[in-house]
LOKE-903605 format. One record per residue: residue in one letter; x, y, z of N, C-alpha, C, O in turn; residue number from 1. Coordinates in Angstrom, 2 decimals. Example, Ala and Ser with C-alpha at 12.3 -4.5 7.8 and 13.67 -1.06 7.14 Angstrom:
BEGIN
+--------+---------+---------+---------+---------+---------+---------+---------+---------+---------+---------+---------+---------+-----+
| residu |    n.xx |    n.yy |    n.zz |   ca.xx |   ca.yy |   ca.zz |    c.xx |    c.yy |    c.zz |    o.xx |    o.yy |    o.zz | num |
+--------+---------+---------+---------+---------+---------+---------+---------+---------+---------+---------+---------+---------+-----+
|      a |   13.19 |   -5.69 |    7.80 |   12.30 |   -4.50 |    7.80 |   13.20 |   -3.30 |    7.80 |   14.24 |   -3.32 |    8.46 |   1 |
|      s |   12.85 |   -2.25 |    7.08 |   13.67 |   -1.06 |    7.14 |   12.90 |    0.03 |    7.87 |   13.41 |    1.14 |    8.04 |   2 |
+--------+---------+---------+---------+---------+---------+---------+---------+---------+---------+---------+---------+---------+-----+
This chain:
BEGIN
+--------+---------+---------+---------+---------+---------+---------+---------+---------+---------+---------+---------+---------+-----+
| residu |    n.xx |    n.yy |    n.zz |   ca.xx |   ca.yy |   ca.zz |    c.xx |    c.yy |    c.zz |    o.xx |    o.yy |    o.zz | num |
+--------+---------+---------+---------+---------+---------+---------+---------+---------+---------+---------+---------+---------+-----+
|      x |  -53.83 |   42.62 |   41.61 |  -52.80 |   42.08 |   40.75 |  -51.48 |   42.11 |   41.50 |  -51.18 |   43.05 |   42.24 |   1 |
|      x |  -50.69 |   41.05 |   41.31 |  -49.37 |   40.98 |   41.92 |  -48.36 |   40.61 |   40.84 |  -48.66 |   39.86 |   39.91 |   2 |
|      x |  -47.16 |   41.14 |   40.98 |  -46.07 |   40.82 |   40.06 |  -44.93 |   40.29 |   40.90 |  -44.54 |   40.89 |   41.90 |   3 |
|      x |  -44.38 |   39.14 |   40.49 |  -43.33 |   38.51 |   41.28 |  -42.35 |   37.74 |   40.40 |  -42.72 |   37.23 |   39.35 |   4 |
|      x |  -41.09 |   37.67 |   40.84 |  -40.11 |   36.83 |   40.15 |  -40.05 |   35.42 |   40.78 |  -39.36 |   34.54 |   40.26 |   5 |
|      x |  -40.78 |   35.22 |   41.90 |  -40.73 |   33.95 |   42.62 |  -41.22 |   32.79 |   41.76 |  -42.03 |   32.96 |   40.85 |   6 |
|      x |  -40.71 |   31.60 |   42.08 |  -41.22 |   30.39 |   41.47 |  -42.63 |   30.17 |   42.03 |  -42.82 |   30.17 |   43.25 |   7 |
|      x |  -43.60 |   29.99 |   41.15 |  -45.00 |   29.88 |   41.56 |  -45.60 |   28.59 |   40.99 |  -45.46 |   28.30 |   39.80 |   8 |
|      x |  -46.26 |   27.84 |   41.85 |  -47.09 |   26.72 |   41.43 |  -48.51 |   27.27 |   41.53 |  -49.07 |   27.36 |   42.62 |   9 |
|      x |  -49.09 |   27.63 |   40.39 |  -50.36 |   28.35 |   40.39 |  -51.49 |   27.56 |   41.03 |  -52.29 |   28.12 |   41.78 |  10 |
|      x |  -51.58 |   26.27 |   40.74 |  -52.62 |   25.45 |   41.35 |  -52.49 |   25.38 |   42.85 |  -53.48 |   25.46 |   43.58 |  11 |
|      x |  -51.26 |   25.24 |   43.31 |  -50.98 |   25.20 |   44.75 |  -51.32 |   26.54 |   45.40 |  -51.95 |   26.58 |   46.46 |  12 |
|      x |  -50.91 |   27.63 |   44.76 |  -51.20 |   28.96 |   45.31 |  -52.71 |   29.20 |   45.39 |  -53.20 |   29.76 |   46.36 |  13 |
|      x |  -53.44 |   28.76 |   44.36 |  -54.89 |   28.91 |   44.37 |  -55.49 |   28.16 |   45.56 |  -56.37 |   28.68 |   46.25 |  14 |
|      x |  -55.02 |   26.94 |   45.81 |  -55.51 |   26.17 |   46.96 |  -55.20 |   26.90 |   48.26 |  -56.02 |   26.92 |   49.18 |  15 |
|      x |  -54.01 |   27.47 |   48.34 |  -53.60 |   28.20 |   49.55 |  -54.51 |   29.41 |   49.80 |  -54.65 |   29.87 |   50.94 |  16 |
|      x |  -55.12 |   29.92 |   48.74 |  -56.02 |   31.08 |   48.86 |  -57.49 |   30.67 |   48.90 |  -58.37 |   31.53 |   48.80 |  17 |
|      x |  -57.77 |   29.39 |   49.03 |  -59.15 |   28.95 |   49.16 |  -59.80 |   28.45 |   47.90 |  -61.00 |   28.20 |   47.88 |  18 |
|      x |  -59.03 |   28.30 |   46.82 |  -59.55 |   27.71 |   45.59 |  -60.58 |   28.55 |   44.85 |  -61.51 |   28.00 |   44.27 |  19 |
|      x |  -60.43 |   29.86 |   44.86 |  -61.39 |   30.72 |   44.17 |  -60.99 |   31.01 |   42.74 |  -61.77 |   31.61 |   41.99 |  20 |
|      x |  -59.81 |   30.61 |   42.35 |  -59.35 |   30.81 |   40.98 |  -58.37 |   31.96 |   40.85 |  -58.57 |   33.03 |   41.41 |  21 |
|      x |  -57.32 |   31.70 |   40.09 |  -56.31 |   32.72 |   39.80 |  -56.06 |   32.74 |   38.30 |  -56.23 |   31.73 |   37.62 |  22 |
|      x |  -55.66 |   33.89 |   37.82 |  -55.28 |   34.07 |   36.42 |  -53.81 |   34.52 |   36.45 |  -53.42 |   35.35 |   37.27 |  23 |
|      x |  -53.01 |   33.96 |   35.54 |  -51.59 |   34.31 |   35.56 |  -51.04 |   34.46 |   34.15 |  -51.52 |   33.85 |   33.20 |  24 |
|      x |  -50.01 |   35.28 |   34.05 |  -49.24 |   35.44 |   32.83 |  -47.78 |   35.24 |   33.21 |  -47.18 |   36.10 |   33.87 |  25 |
|      x |  -47.21 |   34.10 |   32.80 |  -45.81 |   33.78 |   33.13 |  -44.90 |   33.98 |   31.92 |  -43.83 |   33.38 |   31.85 |  26 |
|      x |  -45.31 |   34.83 |   30.97 |  -44.51 |   35.09 |   29.78 |  -43.12 |   35.61 |   30.16 |  -42.12 |   35.17 |   29.61 |  27 |
|      x |  -43.07 |   36.55 |   31.10 |  -41.81 |   37.10 |   31.60 |  -41.56 |   36.46 |   32.96 |  -42.21 |   36.83 |   33.94 |  28 |
|      x |  -40.63 |   35.51 |   33.04 |  -40.40 |   34.76 |   34.28 |  -39.90 |   35.61 |   35.43 |  -39.99 |   35.20 |   36.59 |  29 |
|      x |  -39.38 |   36.78 |   35.14 |  -38.92 |   37.67 |   36.21 |  -40.03 |   38.61 |   36.68 |  -39.90 |   39.27 |   37.70 |  30 |
|      x |  -41.11 |   38.66 |   35.93 |  -42.25 |   39.53 |   36.27 |  -43.55 |   38.78 |   36.01 |  -44.34 |   39.15 |   35.15 |  31 |
|      x |  -43.75 |   37.70 |   36.79 |  -44.97 |   36.91 |   36.66 |  -46.14 |   37.74 |   37.18 |  -46.07 |   38.31 |   38.27 |  32 |
|      x |  -47.21 |   37.80 |   36.40 |  -48.41 |   38.56 |   36.78 |  -49.46 |   37.56 |   37.26 |  -49.79 |   36.59 |   36.56 |  33 |
|      x |  -49.99 |   37.80 |   38.45 |  -51.00 |   36.92 |   39.03 |  -52.16 |   37.79 |   39.50 |  -51.98 |   38.79 |   40.18 |  34 |
|      x |  -53.38 |   37.36 |   39.11 |  -54.59 |   38.11 |   39.47 |  -55.64 |   37.13 |   39.97 |  -55.65 |   35.97 |   39.55 |  35 |
|      x |  -56.53 |   37.58 |   40.85 |  -57.69 |   36.76 |   41.19 |  -58.61 |   36.64 |   39.97 |  -58.72 |   37.58 |   39.19 |  36 |
|      x |  -59.25 |   35.50 |   39.81 |  -60.20 |   35.30 |   38.72 |  -61.44 |   36.16 |   38.94 |  -61.67 |   36.66 |   40.05 |  37 |
|      x |  -62.22 |   36.33 |   37.89 |  -63.48 |   37.07 |   38.01 |  -64.33 |   36.42 |   39.10 |  -64.33 |   35.20 |   39.25 |  38 |
|      x |  -65.03 |   37.24 |   39.84 |  -65.92 |   36.82 |   40.93 |  -65.19 |   36.26 |   42.15 |  -65.83 |   35.74 |   43.06 |  39 |
|      x |  -63.87 |   36.35 |   42.19 |  -63.10 |   35.92 |   43.36 |  -63.18 |   37.01 |   44.42 |  -63.24 |   38.20 |   44.11 |  40 |
|      x |  -63.18 |   36.59 |   45.67 |  -63.19 |   37.56 |   46.78 |  -61.80 |   37.79 |   47.35 |  -61.64 |   38.49 |   48.35 |  41 |
|      x |  -60.78 |   37.19 |   46.72 |  -59.40 |   37.37 |   47.19 |  -58.98 |   38.82 |   46.97 |  -59.11 |   39.36 |   45.87 |  42 |
|      x |  -58.49 |   39.44 |   48.04 |  -58.04 |   40.83 |   47.95 |  -56.59 |   40.88 |   47.49 |  -55.88 |   39.88 |   47.51 |  43 |
|      x |  -56.18 |   42.06 |   47.08 |  -54.79 |   42.24 |   46.66 |  -53.84 |   41.97 |   47.83 |  -52.78 |   41.38 |   47.64 |  44 |
|      x |  -54.23 |   42.39 |   49.02 |  -53.40 |   42.16 |   50.21 |  -53.27 |   40.66 |   50.49 |  -52.19 |   40.19 |   50.83 |  45 |
|      x |  -54.38 |   39.92 |   50.36 |  -54.32 |   38.47 |   50.57 |  -53.44 |   37.80 |   49.52 |  -52.67 |   36.89 |   49.84 |  46 |
|      x |  -53.57 |   38.25 |   48.29 |  -52.76 |   37.68 |   47.21 |  -51.28 |   37.94 |   47.45 |  -50.46 |   37.04 |   47.32 |  47 |
|      x |  -50.93 |   39.17 |   47.81 |  -49.53 |   39.52 |   48.08 |  -48.98 |   38.70 |   49.25 |  -47.85 |   38.21 |   49.18 |  48 |
|      x |  -49.77 |   38.55 |   50.31 |  -49.32 |   37.79 |   51.49 |  -49.14 |   36.31 |   51.14 |  -48.17 |   35.68 |   51.57 |  49 |
|      x |  -50.06 |   35.78 |   50.35 |  -49.96 |   34.37 |   49.96 |  -48.73 |   34.14 |   49.09 |  -48.04 |   33.13 |   49.24 |  50 |
|      x |  -48.45 |   35.05 |   48.19 |  -47.26 |   34.92 |   47.34 |  -46.00 |   35.01 |   48.19 |  -45.05 |   34.25 |   47.97 |  51 |
|      x |  -45.97 |   35.92 |   49.14 |  -44.79 |   36.05 |   50.01 |  -44.53 |   34.78 |   50.80 |  -43.37 |   34.41 |   51.01 |  52 |
|      x |  -45.58 |   34.09 |   51.22 |  -45.44 |   32.87 |   52.03 |  -45.30 |   31.61 |   51.17 |  -44.95 |   30.55 |   51.68 |  53 |
|      x |  -45.58 |   31.73 |   49.88 |  -45.65 |   30.58 |   48.98 |  -44.28 |   29.94 |   48.74 |  -43.31 |   30.62 |   48.44 |  54 |
|      x |  -44.24 |   28.62 |   48.89 |  -43.05 |   27.84 |   48.52 |  -43.56 |   26.81 |   47.51 |  -44.22 |   25.83 |   47.87 |  55 |
|      x |  -43.23 |   27.04 |   46.26 |  -43.76 |   26.22 |   45.17 |  -43.27 |   24.78 |   45.27 |  -42.09 |   24.53 |   45.50 |  56 |
|      x |  -44.20 |   23.85 |   45.09 |  -43.87 |   22.43 |   45.04 |  -43.76 |   22.05 |   43.57 |  -44.68 |   22.30 |   42.78 |  57 |
|      x |  -42.63 |   21.45 |   43.20 |  -42.43 |   21.00 |   41.82 |  -43.09 |   19.63 |   41.69 |  -42.50 |   18.61 |   42.05 |  58 |
|      x |  -44.32 |   19.61 |   41.19 |  -45.10 |   18.38 |   41.12 |  -44.46 |   17.34 |   40.22 |  -44.57 |   16.14 |   40.48 |  59 |
|      x |  -43.78 |   17.76 |   39.16 |  -43.11 |   16.83 |   38.27 |  -41.98 |   16.12 |   39.01 |  -41.82 |   14.90 |   38.88 |  60 |
|      x |  -41.21 |   16.86 |   39.79 |  -40.11 |   16.26 |   40.56 |  -40.64 |   15.32 |   41.64 |  -40.06 |   14.26 |   41.88 |  61 |
|      x |  -41.74 |   15.71 |   42.29 |  -42.33 |   14.86 |   43.32 |  -42.79 |   13.53 |   42.72 |  -42.55 |   12.47 |   43.29 |  62 |
|      x |  -43.43 |   13.59 |   41.55 |  -43.88 |   12.36 |   40.89 |  -42.70 |   11.50 |   40.46 |  -42.75 |   10.28 |   40.57 |  63 |
|      x |  -41.64 |   12.14 |   39.97 |  -40.45 |   11.40 |   39.54 |  -39.79 |   10.71 |   40.73 |  -39.34 |    9.57 |   40.61 |  64 |
|      x |  -39.75 |   11.38 |   41.88 |  -39.18 |   10.78 |   43.08 |  -40.02 |    9.60 |   43.55 |  -39.48 |    8.57 |   43.96 |  65 |
|      x |  -41.34 |    9.74 |   43.50 |  -42.23 |    8.65 |   43.91 |  -42.06 |    7.45 |   42.98 |  -42.06 |    6.31 |   43.44 |  66 |
|      x |  -41.93 |    7.71 |   41.70 |  -41.75 |    6.63 |   40.73 |  -40.42 |    5.91 |   40.98 |  -40.36 |    4.68 |   40.96 |  67 |
|      x |  -39.37 |    6.68 |   41.23 |  -38.06 |    6.08 |   41.49 |  -38.10 |    5.25 |   42.78 |  -37.52 |    4.17 |   42.84 |  68 |
|      x |  -38.79 |    5.75 |   43.79 |  -38.90 |    5.00 |   45.05 |  -39.68 |    3.70 |   44.85 |  -39.31 |    2.67 |   45.40 |  69 |
|      x |  -40.75 |    3.76 |   44.06 |  -41.53 |    2.56 |   43.79 |  -40.71 |    1.54 |   43.00 |  -40.77 |    0.34 |   43.28 |  70 |
|      x |  -39.95 |    2.02 |   42.05 |  -39.10 |    1.11 |   41.26 |  -38.02 |    0.49 |   42.13 |  -37.66 |   -0.67 |   41.94 |  71 |
|      x |  -37.49 |    1.25 |   43.08 |  -36.48 |    0.71 |   43.99 |  -37.09 |   -0.38 |   44.87 |  -36.44 |   -1.39 |   45.14 |  72 |
|      x |  -38.32 |   -0.17 |   45.34 |  -38.99 |   -1.18 |   46.16 |  -39.24 |   -2.45 |   45.35 |  -39.05 |   -3.56 |   45.84 |  73 |
|      x |  -39.66 |   -2.27 |   44.09 |  -39.86 |   -3.43 |   43.23 |  -38.55 |   -4.18 |   43.01 |  -38.51 |   -5.41 |   43.06 |  74 |
|      x |  -37.48 |   -3.43 |   42.77 |  -36.17 |   -4.04 |   42.53 |  -35.72 |   -4.84 |   43.76 |  -35.13 |   -5.90 |   43.62 |  75 |
|      x |  -36.01 |   -4.32 |   44.96 |  -35.64 |   -5.02 |   46.19 |  -36.38 |   -6.35 |   46.29 |  -35.91 |   -7.29 |   46.94 |  76 |
|      x |  -37.55 |   -6.43 |   45.65 |  -38.33 |   -7.67 |   45.63 |  -37.99 |   -8.54 |   44.41 |  -38.54 |   -9.62 |   44.24 |  77 |
|      x |  -37.08 |   -8.04 |   43.58 |  -36.70 |   -8.77 |   42.38 |  -37.69 |   -8.61 |   41.24 |  -37.77 |   -9.47 |   40.36 |  78 |
|      x |  -38.45 |   -7.52 |   41.26 |  -39.46 |   -7.28 |   40.24 |  -39.17 |   -6.00 |   39.47 |  -38.39 |   -5.15 |   39.91 |  79 |
|      x |  -39.81 |   -5.88 |   38.30 |  -39.73 |   -4.66 |   37.51 |  -41.15 |   -4.20 |   37.18 |  -42.11 |   -4.92 |   37.43 |  80 |
|      x |  -41.26 |   -3.01 |   36.63 |  -42.55 |   -2.52 |   36.18 |  -43.10 |   -3.44 |   35.09 |  -44.30 |   -3.69 |   35.04 |  81 |
|      x |  -42.22 |   -3.93 |   34.23 |  -42.63 |   -4.85 |   33.16 |  -43.23 |   -6.13 |   33.75 |  -44.19 |   -6.67 |   33.21 |  82 |
|      x |  -42.67 |   -6.61 |   34.87 |  -43.22 |   -7.80 |   35.53 |  -44.66 |   -7.52 |   36.00 |  -45.54 |   -8.37 |   35.84 |  83 |
|      x |  -44.89 |   -6.35 |   36.57 |  -46.24 |   -6.01 |   37.04 |  -47.21 |   -5.86 |   35.87 |  -48.36 |   -6.28 |   35.94 |  84 |
|      x |  -46.72 |   -5.25 |   34.79 |  -47.56 |   -5.09 |   33.61 |  -47.94 |   -6.44 |   33.03 |  -49.07 |   -6.64 |   32.57 |  85 |
|      x |  -46.98 |   -7.38 |   33.06 |  -47.26 |   -8.73 |   32.54 |  -48.33 |   -9.42 |   33.38 |  -49.06 |  -10.28 |   32.88 |  86 |
|      x |  -48.42 |   -9.05 |   34.64 |  -49.45 |   -9.61 |   35.53 |  -50.76 |   -8.85 |   35.43 |  -51.75 |   -9.22 |   36.06 |  87 |
|      x |  -50.77 |   -7.79 |   34.64 |  -51.98 |   -6.99 |   34.48 |  -52.18 |   -6.00 |   35.60 |  -53.30 |   -5.55 |   35.83 |  88 |
|      x |  -51.13 |   -5.65 |   36.31 |  -51.24 |   -4.71 |   37.43 |  -50.75 |   -3.32 |   37.05 |  -50.77 |   -2.41 |   37.88 |  89 |
+--------+---------+---------+---------+---------+---------+---------+---------+---------+---------+---------+---------+---------+-----+
């Protein structure tokens, strides 16, 4: 078990540890509790090291940036999302 105040992307952290599954309680944002799932071979030392190295990716922000970039490209072509929808795309 690890306790951290760091920003954590749990899915990303799980992938960084080999995708064996993690359990978390983020009720207290200053004391996030993260544990390996049942039957996981991740050790406490591995979990602590992964958390120390972890830089959480804000997936919502990444998607919003991609959407804005796509809309800017469409605008440069004189198109909108509504234009693409009207074409069935």
